[in-house]
C-alpha positions in Angstrom: -10.3 14.7 -23.9 -7.5 13.4 -21.7 -6.1 10.0 -22.9 -4.5 9.1 -21.4 14.9 -4.2 2.4 16.0 -7.7 2.0 13.4 -9.8 3.9 13.1 -12.0 6.9 11.9 -15.3 5.8 9.3 -17.5 3.8 6.7 -15.4 1.9 8.4 -11.9 3.1 11.8 -13.2 1.6 9.9 -13.8 -1.9 8.0 -10.7 -2.0 10.7 -8.3 -0.9 13.3 -9.6 -3.5 11.1 -9.7 -6.3 11.6 -7.7 -9.7 8.6 -6.7 -11.9 7.9 -4.3 -14.8 8.7 -0.6 -15.0 6.5 2.3 -13.4 6.5 6.1 -12.8 7.9 6.0 -9.3 6.8 9.6 -8.6 3.1 10.0 -10.1 1.3 8.7 -6.6 3.7 10.8 -4.6 3.1 13.9 -6.4 -0.5 13.2 -6.6 -0.8 13.0 -3.0 0.5 16.5 -2.5 -1.8 17.6 -5.4 -4.7 16.1 -4.0 -3.9 17.5 -0.2 -3.7 21.0 -1.9 -6.7 21.0 -4.2 -9.1 18.1 -3.3 -8.8 17.2 0.4 -10.8 20.5 1.6 -13.8 19.0 0.0 -13.3 15.3 -0.6 -11.5 14.6 2.8 -7.9 13.5 3.6 -8.8 10.1 2.7 -11.0 10.6 -0.2 -14.3 9.9 1.6 -16.5 13.1 0.9 -15.9 14.3 4.7 -13.7 17.5 3.9 -13.7 20.6 6.2 -15.6 22.5 3.9 -18.6 20.0 3.1 -20.5 21.6 6.2 -20.8 24.9 4.2 -22.1 23.0 1.1 -25.2 22.2 -0.5 -23.9 19.6 -2.7 -22.3 16.6 -1.0 -18.7 15.9 -2.5 -18.4 12.2 -3.8 -16.8 9.5 -1.7 -13.8 8.6 -4.0 -13.4 5.3 -2.5 -17.0 4.3 -3.3 -17.9 1.2 -5.3 -19.3 3.6 -8.0 -16.2 5.8 -8.2 -13.9 2.5 -8.4 -15.9 1.3 -11.0 -15.3 4.3 -13.3 -12.5 3.9 -15.9 -9.3 5.9 -15.9 -10.6 8.0 -18.5 -14.0 9.1 -17.1 -12.1 10.0 -13.8 -9.4 12.2 -15.8 -12.5 13.7 -17.4 -14.3 14.7 -14.3 -11.1 16.0 -12.7 -10.4 18.0 -15.9 -13.8 19.3 -16.2 -14.9 18.1 -19.4 -18.2 19.2 -20.0 -20.0 15.7 -20.8 -18.3 14.4 -17.5 -19.0 17.4 -14.9 -20.4 15.8 -12.1 -21.4 18.8 -10.3 -21.8 22.5 -10.5 -19.1 23.0 -7.6 -16.6 20.7 -8.9 -13.7 22.8 -10.3 -12.8 22.4 -13.7 -9.0 21.7 -12.8 -8.1 21.1 -16.4 -8.1 24.9 -16.9 -5.6 25.7 -14.1 -3.2 22.5 -14.0 -1.3 20.2 -16.3 -2.6 17.0 -17.5 0.3 15.1 -15.9 -1.0 16.7 -12.6 -4.6 15.5 -13.3 -2.9 12.0 -14.0 -1.2 12.2 -10.6 -4.3 13.0 -8.9 -6.0 10.1 -10.3 -3.0 7.9 -9.4 -3.4 8.9 -5.9 -7.1 8.3 -6.0 -6.6 4.8 -7.3 -4.2 4.5 -4.2 -6.9 5.5 -1.8 -9.2 3.3 -3.4 -6.9 0.0 -3.8 -4.2 0.0 -1.0 -4.9 -2.2 2.0 -2.9 -0.2 4.4 -3.1 3.2 5.9 -0.1 5.8 5.6 1.2 5.7 9.1 4.0 8.4 8.4 4.8 11.4 6.2 6.0 10.3 2.8 7.7 13.5 2.2 9.9 12.9 5.0 10.2 9.3 4.0 11.4 10.3 0.5 14.3 12.1 2.0 15.2 9.3 3.9 14.9 6.8 1.3 17.2 9.0 -0.9 19.7 9.1 1.8 19.8 5.7 2.7 17.9 3.1 0.4 18.3 4.3 -3.2 21.9 2.7 -3.3 20.4 -0.6 -3.5 16.7 -0.2 -4.1 17.4 2.5 -6.8 16.1 6.0 -7.3 12.5 4.5 -8.5 12.6 1.6 -6.0 12.7 -0.8 -8.6 15.4 -2.7 -7.0 18.3 -1.6 -9.6 20.4 0.7 -7.5 24.2 0.8 -8.1 25.0 -2.0 -5.5 22.3 -4.3 -6.6 24.3 -5.9 -9.1 26.9 -6.6 -6.3 24.5 -8.4 -4.2 23.7 -12.5 -4.5 19.9 -11.6 -3.7 18.1 -8.7 -5.7 16.9 -5.9 -3.5 13.1 -5.6 -3.3 11.0 -3.9 -6.2 9.0 -1.4 -4.2 6.8 -0.5 -7.2 5.3 -3.9 -7.2 1.9 -3.2 -5.8 0.4 -6.7 -6.0 3.5 -8.1 -3.9 4.2 -5.1 -1.8 0.3 -4.7 -0.5 0.6 -8.3 0.9 3.1 -7.0 3.6 1.6 -5.2 6.3 3.1 -2.1 7.8 4.3 -4.2 10.7 6.0 -6.5 8.5 7.7 -3.7 6.8 8.7 -2.1 9.8 10.2 -5.4 10.8 12.3 -5.8 7.5 13.8 -2.2 8.1 14.5 -2.3 12.0 15.8 -6.0 11.8 17.6 -6.3 8.2 18.4 -9.4 7.0 21.2 -11.3 5.1 22.2 -8.5 2.8 20.1 -5.6 4.5 21.4 -3.6 7.4 19.5 -3.1 10.4 18.0 0.8 10.5 17.3 0.4 14.2 20.1 2.6 15.6 19.7 5.1 12.6 16.0 5.6 12.1 13.4 6.8 14.9 10.1 5.2 14.9 8.6 8.1 13.2 11.2 8.0 10.4 10.3 4.4 10.0 7.0 5.1 9.5 7.8 7.7 7.0 9.9 5.4 4.9 7.0 3.0 4.7 4.6 5.5 3.9 6.7 6.5 0.9 7.2 2.5 -0.3 3.1 2.7 -0.2 3.2 5.2 -2.7 6.0 4.1 -4.8 3.9 0.8 -5.0 0.9 2.2 -6.8 1.6 4.4 -10.0 
């Protein structure tokens, strides 16, 4: 069994400049890629059980965002994904534990939890966003988005910890967009560097960083 952007003002400033405990910054990002390739054909892009294969199936895939699925423990969901005998929900559910690693199953679970808990849709491509983040953001925000980049100690205001789900989820996509485009006291404006689609991609990547 498996065991398993300096802010603008007010509340935005408090949220974007906070620092919290460590998290695995790539788990949900990797989980999304695995979910798209392995799970979305049945469960749908947003996990609602409406994937393109459902019309050909006599067993309806689970809505992973339902209250029933949200209430399951991590251990239960890990076993369901892996295909452990006493947690096999359907004869058509693949036993992914036979073909992918435990760490991949944990990553898929992380993305399922993101689909269940995040208040905000991904409006851009986080794969594109990761590349932009690495090019422009890690110097202050760090490789893992924890606000610990090589320039962080030089700044009088700590860069945002993008892995803090509770705080980041309070910011709408538009609020994050405004911060990126307008900048702040110690954060540059990226309005002349990034296109609207690139800004959305960065925001999508930040959303995944926050849920690990």
